[in-house]
C-alpha positions as CSV (number, residue, x, y, z in Angstrom):
1,P,21.5,3.2,4.8
2,S,23.7,3.6,7.5
3,A,22.9,7.2,8.1
4,L,19.6,6.1,9.5
5,Y,21.3,4.7,12.4
6,N,22.9,8.0,13.8
7,G,21.8,8.6,17.4
8,R,20.0,5.2,17.8
9,T,20.2,2.6,20.7
10,P,22.0,-0.7,20.1
11,N,18.6,-2.3,19.9
12,S,17.2,0.1,17.2
13,V,20.7,-0.2,15.1
14,M,20.2,-4.2,15.2
15,I,16.5,-3.6,14.0
16,G,17.8,-1.0,11.3
17,S,20.7,-3.5,10.4
18,F,18.2,-6.3,9.8
19,F,15.9,-4.2,7.8
20,H,18.6,-3.1,5.7
21,A,20.0,-6.6,5.0
22,A,16.7,-8.3,4.6
23,I,14.6,-5.9,2.8
24,Y,16.2,-2.5,1.7
25,Q,19.4,-4.4,0.1
26,P,17.5,-7.1,-1.9
27,L,15.2,-4.3,-3.2
28,Y,18.0,-1.8,-3.9
29,N,19.8,-4.4,-5.9
30,G,16.8,-5.3,-7.8
31,L,16.3,-1.7,-8.7
32,V,20.1,-1.4,-10.0
33,F,19.5,-4.8,-11.9
34,F,16.4,-3.3,-13.7
35,V,18.2,-0.1,-14.4
36,G,21.0,-2.0,-16.1
37,A,18.5,-4.2,-18.0
38,A,16.2,-1.4,-19.0
39,P,16.6,0.3,-22.5
40,W,18.9,3.2,-22.3
41,H,19.1,2.6,-18.6
42,D,15.9,4.5,-17.8
43,V,15.1,4.6,-14.3
44,W,11.4,5.1,-14.7
45,L,11.2,1.7,-16.5
46,A,13.2,0.3,-13.7
47,I,10.8,1.7,-10.9
48,I,7.5,0.2,-12.8
49,A,9.5,-3.2,-13.2
50,L,10.5,-3.5,-9.6
51,T,7.2,-2.4,-8.2
52,A,5.4,-5.1,-10.7
53,L,7.8,-7.8,-9.4
54,V,7.2,-7.1,-5.9
55,R,3.3,-6.9,-6.4
56,I,3.6,-10.3,-8.1
57,V,5.3,-11.6,-5.3
58,L,3.0,-10.4,-2.7
59,Y,-0.1,-11.3,-4.8
60,P,-0.9,-14.5,-2.9
61,L,-1.1,-12.6,0.4
62,S,-3.2,-9.6,-1.4
63,K,-5.4,-12.3,-2.9
64,R,-6.1,-13.8,0.7
65,A,-6.7,-10.4,2.2
66,I,-9.2,-9.6,-0.5
67,E,-11.3,-12.9,-0.2
68,S,-11.3,-12.1,3.6
69,Q,-12.8,-8.8,2.9
70,K,-15.6,-10.4,0.5
71,A,-16.5,-13.0,3.1
72,L,-17.1,-10.6,5.8
73,K,-18.9,-8.2,3.4
74,Q,-21.3,-11.1,2.5
75,I,-22.2,-11.7,6.3
76,T,-22.5,-8.1,7.2
77,P,-26.4,-8.0,7.3
78,E,-26.4,-11.0,9.6
79,I,-23.8,-9.1,11.7
80,E,-26.2,-6.2,11.9
81,E,-29.2,-8.5,13.1
82,V,-26.9,-9.9,15.8
83,K,-25.9,-6.5,16.8
84,K,-29.6,-5.4,17.2
85,K,-30.7,-8.7,18.9
86,H,-28.0,-8.0,21.6
87,K,-27.8,-4.1,21.6
88,A,-28.6,-4.0,25.3
89,N,-25.7,-6.4,26.3
90,S,-22.5,-5.4,24.8
91,P,-20.5,-8.9,26.0
92,E,-23.2,-10.8,24.7
93,Q,-23.1,-9.0,21.4
94,A,-19.4,-9.4,20.8
95,Q,-19.8,-13.2,21.9
96,A,-22.6,-13.7,19.2
97,V,-20.7,-11.7,16.5
98,F,-17.6,-14.0,16.9
99,A,-20.0,-17.2,17.2
100,L,-21.2,-15.9,13.6
101,Y,-17.7,-15.6,12.4
102,R,-16.7,-19.2,13.5
103,E,-20.1,-20.4,12.1
104,R,-19.4,-18.9,8.7
105,G,-15.6,-19.6,8.5
106,V,-15.0,-16.1,8.4
107,H,-11.5,-14.6,9.9
108,P,-12.3,-10.8,10.4
109,F,-8.6,-10.0,11.1
110,A,-7.0,-12.1,8.4
111,G,-6.9,-9.1,6.0
112,I,-5.0,-7.1,8.7
113,G,-2.6,-9.4,9.4
114,L,-1.6,-10.3,5.8
115,L,-1.4,-6.4,5.2
116,L,1.0,-6.4,8.1
117,L,3.0,-8.9,6.7
118,Q,3.4,-6.8,3.4
119,L,4.1,-3.7,5.3
120,P,7.9,-4.1,5.7
121,I,8.4,-4.8,2.2
122,L,6.1,-1.9,1.0
123,I,8.2,0.4,3.4
124,G,11.4,-1.0,2.0
125,L,10.3,-0.2,-1.6
126,Y,9.5,3.3,-0.7
127,W,12.9,3.7,0.9
128,V,14.6,2.3,-2.2
129,F,13.1,4.9,-4.2
130,A,13.4,7.7,-1.7
131,Y,17.0,7.2,-0.6
132,A,18.7,5.3,-3.4
133,G,20.8,8.3,-4.3
134,L,20.6,7.8,-8.0
135,P,21.9,8.4,-10.4
136,E,25.0,7.5,-8.0
137,I,25.2,3.7,-7.4
138,R,26.2,2.6,-4.0
139,A,28.6,-0.3,-4.8
140,A,28.9,-1.1,-1.0
141,D,25.1,-2.0,-1.0
142,L,25.4,-4.0,-4.2
143,Y,25.8,-7.9,-4.4
144,S,28.8,-9.3,-5.8
145,F,26.6,-10.6,-8.8
146,I,25.0,-7.3,-9.6
147,R,26.9,-5.1,-12.0
148,P,26.3,-1.3,-11.9
149,P,25.1,0.0,-15.1
150,E,27.4,2.1,-17.3
151,S,25.1,4.9,-17.0
152,V,21.7,5.9,-15.3
153,N,19.0,7.9,-17.2
154,M,17.1,9.9,-14.7
155,L,14.9,11.6,-17.4
156,F,11.3,10.2,-18.4
157,A,10.5,10.8,-22.0
158,G,13.5,13.2,-22.1
159,L,11.6,15.7,-20.1
160,M,10.8,14.7,-16.6
161,D,13.5,14.3,-14.0
162,M,12.9,11.3,-11.6
163,G,15.1,12.7,-9.2
164,A,13.3,16.2,-8.9
165,A,10.5,16.8,-6.4
166,H,7.4,18.8,-6.9
167,N,6.1,17.0,-9.8
168,I,2.4,18.3,-10.1
169,A,1.3,15.9,-12.8
170,L,2.6,12.5,-11.0
171,A,1.1,14.1,-7.6
172,I,-2.1,14.3,-9.1
173,L,-2.0,10.9,-10.8
174,T,-0.9,9.5,-7.4
175,A,-4.1,11.0,-5.7
176,L,-6.4,9.9,-8.3
177,T,-5.2,6.3,-8.5
178,Q,-5.3,6.1,-4.5
179,F,-8.8,7.3,-4.8
180,A,-9.8,4.7,-7.7
181,Y,-8.1,2.1,-5.3
182,T,-9.7,2.9,-2.2
183,R,-13.1,3.0,-3.9
184,L,-12.6,-0.4,-5.5
185,S,-11.3,-1.9,-2.2
186,M,-14.0,-0.5,0.2
187,G,-17.0,-0.4,-2.2
188,P,-19.4,2.5,-2.9
189,P,-20.4,4.5,0.4
190,A,-23.1,2.8,2.5
191,T,-26.6,4.3,2.1
192,R,-28.2,5.4,5.0
193,D,-31.7,4.1,6.2
194,P,-34.1,7.3,5.8
195,S,-35.7,6.2,9.1
196,P,-34.9,7.8,12.2
197,V,-31.9,5.8,14.0
198,E,-30.2,6.7,17.1
199,S,-26.9,7.8,16.5
200,T,-24.1,5.9,18.3
201,L,-20.4,6.8,18.9
202,S,-19.3,3.7,16.9
203,G,-21.3,4.7,13.8
204,D,-20.0,8.2,14.0
205,M,-16.3,7.0,14.4
206,A,-16.9,4.3,11.3
207,K,-18.4,7.2,9.2
208,S,-15.5,9.4,10.1
209,F,-13.1,6.6,9.2
210,D,-14.7,6.0,6.0
211,T,-14.6,9.6,4.9
212,Q,-11.0,10.0,5.8
213,A,-10.0,6.8,4.1
214,R,-11.9,7.9,0.7
215,Y,-11.1,11.4,0.5
216,V,-8.4,12.7,2.8
217,L,-5.9,9.7,2.3
218,P,-5.8,10.1,-1.4
219,A,-5.2,13.8,-1.0
220,F,-2.7,13.5,1.8
221,I,-0.8,10.8,-0.3
222,G,-1.0,13.0,-3.3
223,I,0.7,15.8,-1.2
224,I,3.3,13.7,0.0
225,A,4.3,12.4,-3.6
226,F,4.3,16.2,-4.7
227,S,6.9,17.0,-1.9
228,L,9.2,14.0,-2.4
229,S,11.2,13.1,-5.7
230,S,9.3,12.0,-8.8
231,A,10.9,8.4,-8.5
232,V,8.7,8.2,-5.2
233,A,5.6,9.5,-6.9
234,L,6.0,7.1,-10.0
235,Y,6.3,4.3,-7.5
236,F,2.8,5.3,-5.8
237,V,1.1,5.5,-9.3
238,A,2.6,2.2,-10.4
239,S,1.8,0.3,-7.2
240,N,-1.8,2.0,-7.1
241,T,-2.3,1.0,-10.8
242,L,-1.3,-2.6,-10.1
243,M,-3.6,-2.8,-7.1
244,I,-6.5,-1.4,-9.1
245,A,-5.7,-4.3,-11.9
246,Q,-5.7,-6.8,-9.2
247,E,-9.0,-5.5,-7.5
248,L,-10.7,-5.4,-11.0
249,A,-9.1,-9.1,-11.7
250,A,-10.9,-10.1,-8.2
251,G,-14.4,-8.9,-9.5
252,R,-14.5,-5.4,-8.0
253,R,-16.2,-2.9,-10.0
254,L,-16.8,0.9,-9.6
255,K,-20.6,1.2,-8.7
256,G,-22.8,3.8,-7.3
């Protein structure tokens, strides 16, 4: 939206204009199209439809990221053996680990790169639901072939206003679905060897990150969903649910 460019430098405006034209505007037009196509022009149906469409488009990238994670997990025991063998020499340890990656054909950063490619689209999708201004339609942002719907129904099941904030039910669903997705994607918490092992800074950091990703992040996203409109919260729930289905289809299971 043009209001986002206030007070920015020319370079920031250019980047913002590109984001608006290449990502925000296509997604906004998709949302308006689905609102017009949905029975009774229900916004909640349009949100789910647009979220599903984006997830389908991004599925090849997500699938490759999952495959990269699985390949990396399969050689984790070998990586630990290499680290133990070269624990006295960090440069040799790093070289040996990367040599193992090459030998097994594993690309450890492929998943991160693929996720970064998805990030602008996911941010754009969030912005559409957060700043679309529904039930009003911004005609200036519509393509010539997209006709605005005659009406926009903001109510879900006649009870839940998609434009209102502080929806506790959707906030809880957001946190729960985020927790389930994180558990599926990361697997069960690693069990520790009962024998005394020297604590390392990297191990402590890994444990801290694991705890925050599993428990703190879902709660934090649930709080965000509660503070924003129900449309954004529904987007979180729909997106998480579709990612859970994708993880289950890829063979992930809740274990432990």
